[in-house]
C-alpha positions in Angstrom: 21.5 -30.2 -17.5 21.9 -27.1 -19.8 19.6 -27.0 -22.7 20.3 -25.8 -26.2 16.9 -24.8 -27.5 14.3 -24.7 -24.7 14.2 -22.0 -22.0 11.8 -21.4 -19.2 8.8 -21.1 -21.5 9.5 -23.1 -24.7 11.8 -22.0 -27.4 12.2 -18.2 -27.9 14.6 -16.0 -30.0 14.8 -13.3 -32.5 12.8 -14.3 -35.6 14.8 -15.7 -38.5 18.0 -16.1 -36.4 19.4 -18.2 -33.5 16.9 -20.8 -32.4 13.9 -19.3 -34.2 14.5 -20.1 -37.8 12.4 -22.2 -40.3 15.0 -24.9 -40.1 14.7 -25.1 -36.3 10.9 -25.1 -36.5 11.0 -28.0 -39.0 13.2 -30.0 -36.7 11.0 -29.3 -33.7 8.0 -30.6 -35.7 9.8 -33.7 -36.7 11.3 -34.4 -33.3 8.2 -33.6 -31.2 5.9 -35.3 -33.7 7.9 -38.5 -33.7 7.9 -38.7 -29.9 4.1 -38.2 -29.7 3.1 -40.7 -32.4 2.2 -43.5 -30.1 -0.3 -46.3 -31.0 -2.1 -47.1 -34.2 -4.6 -44.2 -34.3 -4.3 -41.3 -36.7 -2.2 -38.8 -34.8 -3.1 -35.1 -34.5 -1.3 -31.9 -33.6 -3.0 -28.5 -33.2 -1.2 -25.2 -33.9 -2.2 -21.7 -32.9 -0.3 -18.5 -33.2 -0.3 -14.8 -32.3 -0.1 -11.9 -34.8 3.6 -11.6 -35.5 4.8 -11.3 -39.0 7.2 -14.2 -38.4 4.3 -16.5 -37.7 3.9 -16.9 -41.5 7.4 -18.4 -41.6 7.3 -20.5 -38.4 3.9 -22.1 -39.0 4.5 -23.7 -42.4 7.8 -25.0 -41.2 6.2 -26.7 -38.2 3.4 -28.1 -40.5 6.1 -29.6 -42.8 7.8 -31.2 -39.8 4.7 -32.7 -38.3 3.3 -34.0 -41.6 6.7 -35.5 -42.5 6.5 -37.8 -39.5 2.8 -38.7 -40.3 0.9 -36.3 -38.0 -2.3 -34.6 -39.1 -2.2 -30.9 -38.4 -5.1 -28.7 -37.4 -4.3 -25.0 -37.8 -6.3 -22.4 -35.8 -4.8 -19.1 -36.9 -4.6 -16.3 -34.2 -5.9 -17.6 -30.8 -4.7 -17.2 -27.2 -2.2 -19.7 -25.8 -4.9 -21.0 -23.3 -7.1 -21.7 -26.3 -4.5 -24.0 -27.8 -4.2 -25.8 -24.4 -8.0 -26.2 -24.2 -8.4 -27.3 -27.9 -5.6 -29.8 -27.6 -7.8 -31.7 -25.1 -11.1 -31.0 -26.8 -9.9 -32.3 -30.2 -8.2 -35.3 -28.6 -4.9 -34.2 -30.1 -1.6 -35.8 -29.3 0.2 -32.5 -29.1 -0.5 -28.7 -29.0 1.7 -25.9 -30.3 1.5 -22.2 -29.8 3.7 -19.9 -31.9 4.3 -16.8 -29.8 6.9 -14.8 -27.9 4.2 -13.7 -25.4 4.9 -10.2 -24.2 8.1 -9.7 -26.3 8.3 -7.2 -29.2 7.3 -8.3 -32.7 10.8 -9.2 -33.8 10.9 -12.1 -31.4 9.0 -15.3 -31.7 8.7 -18.6 -29.9 7.3 -22.1 -29.8 5.4 -23.5 -26.8 4.4 -27.2 -26.7 1.5 -28.8 -24.8 0.9 -32.5 -24.2 -2.4 -34.3 -24.9 -3.5 -33.3 -21.3 -3.2 -29.6 -22.2 -0.3 -29.0 -19.8 3.1 -27.7 -20.9 5.7 -30.4 -21.5 8.0 -31.4 -18.7 11.7 -30.5 -18.7 12.5 -34.2 -19.3 10.3 -34.3 -22.4 11.9 -31.1 -23.7 15.3 -32.6 -23.3 14.3 -35.7 -25.3 13.0 -33.4 -28.1 16.3 -31.5 -28.1 18.4 -34.7 -28.3 16.3 -35.9 -31.2 16.5 -32.5 -33.0 20.3 -32.8 -33.0 20.2 -36.4 -34.3 19.6 -37.9 -37.8 16.0 -37.1 -38.3 15.8 -39.1 -41.5 15.0 -42.2 -39.5 11.7 -40.7 -38.2 10.3 -39.8 -41.7 7.0 -41.5 -42.5 6.5 -43.6 -45.6 4.9 -41.7 -48.5 1.5 -43.3 -47.9 1.6 -42.3 -44.2 2.3 -38.6 -44.6 0.1 -36.3 -42.5 -2.5 -33.8 -43.8 -3.0 -30.1 -42.8 -6.5 -28.7 -42.2 -7.5 -25.2 -41.1 -10.1 -25.1 -38.4 -12.3 -22.1 -39.1 -14.3 -22.1 -35.8 -11.4 -22.3 -33.3 -12.0 -18.7 -32.1 -15.8 -19.4 -31.6 -15.0 -22.6 -29.7 -12.8 -20.7 -27.3 -15.3 -17.9 -26.8 -18.0 -20.5 -25.8 -15.5 -22.2 -23.5 -14.7 -18.9 -21.8 -18.3 -17.9 -21.3 -19.1 -21.3 -19.7 -16.7 -20.5 -16.9 -19.3 -18.1 -15.5 -22.8 -19.1 -14.1 -25.3 -19.3 -16.9 -27.5 -16.6 -15.4 -24.7 -14.1 -14.9 -24.6 -11.2 -17.4 -22.4 -8.1 -17.6 -25.2 -5.7 -18.6 -24.4 -2.1 -17.5 -20.7 -2.5 -17.3 -18.5 -0.4 -19.5 -15.4 -2.3 -20.2 -12.2 -1.3 -22.0 -10.2 -4.3 -23.2 -6.7 -3.9 -24.6 -5.7 -7.0 -26.6 -2.1 -5.8 -27.3 -2.7 -6.2 -31.0 -2.1 -9.9 -30.2 -3.7 -13.3 -30.2 -7.0 -12.3 -28.4 -7.8 -9.3 -30.6 -11.0 -11.0 -31.8 -12.0 -13.4 -29.0 -11.8 -11.1 -26.0 -14.0 -8.2 -27.2 -16.5 -10.8 -28.7 -16.8 -12.8 -25.5 -17.3 -9.7 -23.4 -19.9 -8.3 -25.8 -21.8 -11.7 -25.9 -22.0 -11.5 -22.1 -23.7 -8.2 -22.2 -20.9 -5.7 -21.5 -20.5 -2.4 -23.4 -17.1 -3.1 -24.9 -14.5 -0.5 -25.9 -11.7 -2.5 -27.7 -8.1 -1.3 -27.9 -5.1 -2.9 -29.5 -7.3 -4.8 -32.0 -5.6 -3.8 -35.3 -2.6 -6.1 -35.6 -0.3 -5.5 -38.6 2.4 -8.0 -37.8 4.6 -5.4 -36.2 2.6 -3.7 -33.5 2.0 -6.6 -31.0 2.7 -5.3 -27.5 3.8 -2.0 -28.9 2.7 0.7 -26.4 -0.3 -1.4 -25.5 -1.4 -4.5 -23.6 -0.3 -5.6 -20.1 3.4 -4.6 -20.7 2.3 -1.0 -21.5 -0.8 -0.5 -19.3 -0.7 3.3 -19.5 -2.7 3.1 -22.7 -5.5 1.2 -21.0 -5.5 3.4 -17.9 -5.8 6.5 -20.0 -8.7 5.1 -22.0 -10.5 4.1 -18.8 -10.2 7.5 -17.3 -11.0 9.5 -20.5 -14.0 7.3 -21.4 -15.3 6.9 -17.8 -15.3 3.2 -18.1 -16.1 0.9 -15.1 -13.0 -1.4 -15.6 -10.1 -1.9 -18.0 -8.6 -5.3 -19.0 -5.1 -5.5 -20.4 -3.9 -8.7 -22.0 -0.5 -9.5 -23.4 0.5 -10.7 -26.9 -0.7 -14.3 -26.4 -3.3 -13.5 -23.7 -2.0 -15.8 -21.0 -1.6 -12.9 -18.6 -3.9 -10.0 -17.5 -3.8 -6.8 -15.5 -6.9 -4.8 -14.5 -7.4 -1.1 -14.3 -10.1 0.3 -11.9 -12.5 3.1 -12.7 -10.0 5.7 -11.4 -7.3 4.6 -13.8 -5.3 2.8 -11.2 -3.6 -0.5 -12.1 -4.3 -3.7 -10.2 -1.7 -6.4 -10.5 -1.8 -10.2 -10.4 -1.3 -10.3 -6.6 -4.5 -8.4 -6.0 -6.4 -10.5 -8.5 -5.3 -13.7 -6.9 -6.3 -12.3 -3.5 -9.8 -11.5 -4.8 -10.3 -14.8 -6.5 -9.0 -16.7 -3.4 -11.3 -15.1 -0.9 -14.3 -15.2 -3.2 -13.8 -18.9 -4.0 -13.1 -19.7 -0.3 -16.4 -18.1 0.8 -18.2 -20.1 -1.9 -16.4 -23.3 -0.9 -14.8 -23.5 -4.3 -11.2 -23.3 -3.1 -9.9 -26.9 -3.3 -7.2 -26.2 -0.7 -6.8 -23.7 2.1 -4.6 -21.5 0.0 -3.1 -20.6 -3.3 0.3 -21.0 -5.1 2.4 -18.0 -6.2 6.0 -17.4 -6.9 8.8 -15.9 -4.8 8.1 -12.5 -6.5 4.6 -12.1 -5.1 4.4 -9.3 -2.5 4.6 -10.1 1.2 1.4 -8.1 1.6 -0.5 -10.8 -0.3 0.8 -13.4 2.1 -0.2 -11.4 5.1 -3.7 -10.7 3.7 -4.3 -14.4 3.0 -3.1 -15.3 6.5 -5.6 -12.8 8.0 -8.3 -14.7 6.1 -7.1 -18.1 7.3 -5.6 -18.9 3.9 -2.0 -19.9 3.1 0.4 -18.9 0.3 2.9 -21.4 -1.1 5.7 -20.0 -3.1 7.6 -21.5 -6.1 10.4 -20.5 -8.4 9.6 -17.8 -11.0 7.6 -19.1 -14.0 4.0 -20.2 -14.4 5.1 -23.8 -15.3 6.5 -24.1 -11.7 3.3 -22.7 -10.3 1.2 -25.2 -12.3 3.5 -28.2 -11.3 3.0 -27.4 -7.6 -0.8 -26.9 -8.1 -1.1 -30.3 -9.9 1.0 -32.1 -7.3 -0.7 -30.8 -4.3 -4.3 -30.2 -5.5 -4.5 -26.4 -5.6 -6.9 -24.8 -8.0 -5.8 -21.1 -7.8 -2.3 -19.9 -8.5 -0.3 -17.4 -10.5 2.2 -14.7 -10.7 2.5 -11.0 -9.8 2.8 -10.2 -13.5 -0.7 -11.4 -14.2 -0.4 -15.1 -15.1 -3.4 -16.4 -13.3 -4.0 -20.2 -13.4 -7.5 -21.4 -12.5 -7.3 -25.2 -12.7 -11.1 -25.6 -12.5 -11.0 -24.3 -16.1 -7.5 -24.2 -17.5 -4.2 -26.0 -17.6 -2.2 -22.8 -18.1 -2.5 -19.0 -17.4 -5.6 -17.5 -19.1 -6.0 -13.8 -19.0 -9.5 -13.7 -20.3 -10.9 -16.3 -17.9 -9.2 -14.6 -15.0 -10.7 -11.3 -16.0 -14.2 -12.9 -16.2 -13.8 -14.1 -12.7 -13.2 -10.5 -11.6 -16.1 -9.2 -13.6 -18.3 -11.8 -12.0 -17.6 -10.4 -8.6 -18.1 -6.8 -9.9 -21.4 -7.7 -11.4 -22.6 -9.6 -8.4 -21.6 -7.0 -5.8 -22.4 -3.8 -7.7 -19.4 -2.0 -6.1 -16.7 0.0 -7.9 -13.7 -2.0 -9.0 -11.4 0.2 -6.9 -13.2 -1.1 -3.8 -13.5 -4.7 -4.9 -10.0 -5.3 -6.2 -7.7 -3.4 -3.8 -7.8 -5.8 -0.9 -4.5 -5.2 0.7 -1.7 -2.6 0.9 1.4 -4.0 -0.8 4.6 -3.7 1.1 7.3 -1.5 -0.5 9.1 -3.7 -2.9 12.3 -2.6 -4.8 13.6 -4.5 -7.9 17.0 -3.9 -9.4 18.9 -5.7 -12.2 22.7 -5.9 -12.3 24.4 -7.1 -15.5 27.5 -9.3 -15.2 30.1 -10.4 -17.7 31.9 -13.3 -16.1 31.9 -15.6 -13.1 29.1 -16.6 -10.7 28.2 -13.5 -8.6 25.7 -15.4 -6.5 28.4 -17.6 -5.1 30.7 -14.7 -4.1 31.2 -14.5 -0.3 30.9 -10.7 -0.3 27.5 -10.9 -2.0 26.3 -13.6 0.4 27.3 -11.4 3.3 25.6 -8.4 1.9 22.4 -10.5 1.6 22.7 -11.7 5.2 23.2 -8.1 6.4 20.2 -6.9 4.4 18.0 -9.7 5.8 19.1 -8.7 9.3 18.2 -5.1 8.7 14.8 -5.9 7.4 14.0 -8.4 10.1 10.9 -10.6 10.2 8.9 -7.9 8.4 10.8 -8.1 5.2 12.7 -10.4 2.8 15.5 -10.4 0.2 15.7 -12.4 -3.0 18.5 -12.8 -5.5 18.2 -14.8 -8.7 19.9 -15.2 -12.0 17.8 -14.3 -15.1 17.0 -17.3 -17.3 17.3 -15.3 -20.5 19.9 -12.5 -19.9 23.2 -12.1 -18.1 21.5 -10.4 -15.2 21.3 -10.8 -11.5 17.8 -9.8 -10.3 17.7 -8.3 -6.8 14.4 -7.9 -4.9 13.8 -6.7 -1.4 10.7 -5.7 0.5 9.7 -4.6 3.9 7.7 -2.0 5.9 10.3 0.9 5.5 10.7 1.9 1.8 13.9 3.9 2.5 15.5 1.0 4.3 14.4 -1.5 1.5 16.0 0.8 -1.1 19.2 1.0 0.9 19.4 -2.8 1.3 18.9 -3.3 -2.5 21.6 -0.7 -3.3 24.1 -2.3 -0.9 23.5 -5.7 -2.4 23.7 -4.3 -5.9 27.1 -2.8 -5.1 28.3 -6.1 -3.9 27.1 -7.9 -7.0 28.7 -5.3 -9.2 32.0 -5.8 -7.5 31.8 -9.5 -8.0 30.5 -9.4 -11.6 33.4 -7.7 -13.3 
């Protein structure tokens, strides 16, 4: 079923237009709040946000919606998305809300919803919210005596910092490590540097002067050159790049070389397996993770299970089958021993724990396998369904035959834009590029 408001990760649009207006936020609050007021207890919803200017518009509209249906609102101010998920459970809230468009520019914003268990809402629940949003919401208004109250929680950031620190062994310290942390002028601009400093690291913060407009602007995990340059110029031991809501992370080694989510998952998987902490004999990743990761895990008697693109699908599979490590190439790392969603800071702390324990350079610790050449290409289309075109299907079959068992081809439609995303990988980079170009030509012919 097609959805009007929710996409692959909550509701997201350009601020003050489309699906991201104060009116929409008000209706989200009323609809979601009414569906989560169950029982006779005093119902609670927690709200966090990143540093976008439009947060000042979206937050009060949500507060009005939730209080209208009788929910008490706890406002955190700027905190990472995983902090909202954690605090939803910690405060025994009925619902959690994060106002953020993650890695998008400042002019976008979004609304992510978490259930009382700290996990993102299911597709089925989002559809129920949508239906209610488009109905007569007057019937869900609370009586005047039952309206909710709004309270600002001043120590939300401190609570999350303590939570993050407790994911490491109590005796472990980061003394002697020089760490550059790029917070993308986003939600973690206070908590990430503070947590690292309290653990003993020498911290060099970058992207910690948000002004409402500069979130993700030439900084953070979407623009890692800033981090890499700082690490090289300041001779740091490691660099950590978060995105706007700090649910993803990339690492930079002491040479200024970037380390992606696949390498981080490989490190955590083998480290946890050796410590008998891996709950299954493998990890969960998406179809976009490099084949080199899969081959590396197999060489260590571990498996890789792939899901559709999107951290919610990774988490769903982890929950269903008992995995405690999963994530995406982009840096969404989900460690279910600690979190119910991707957590950039906690993933970075797990890497730092290995670095501190082994005393080796990050370049030696984190580069565990050689990625296979992987080529990505986007083709825009106007009409039709290019993926169903027989010419396109044949081009894919021909590409797979050329790459053989050592490679793979993936086509998928973007969930947010009229794009067909083409990916191929294999041992021969020239051949991989040729296969991608041949398939792209077929898609372009079918996409007119």
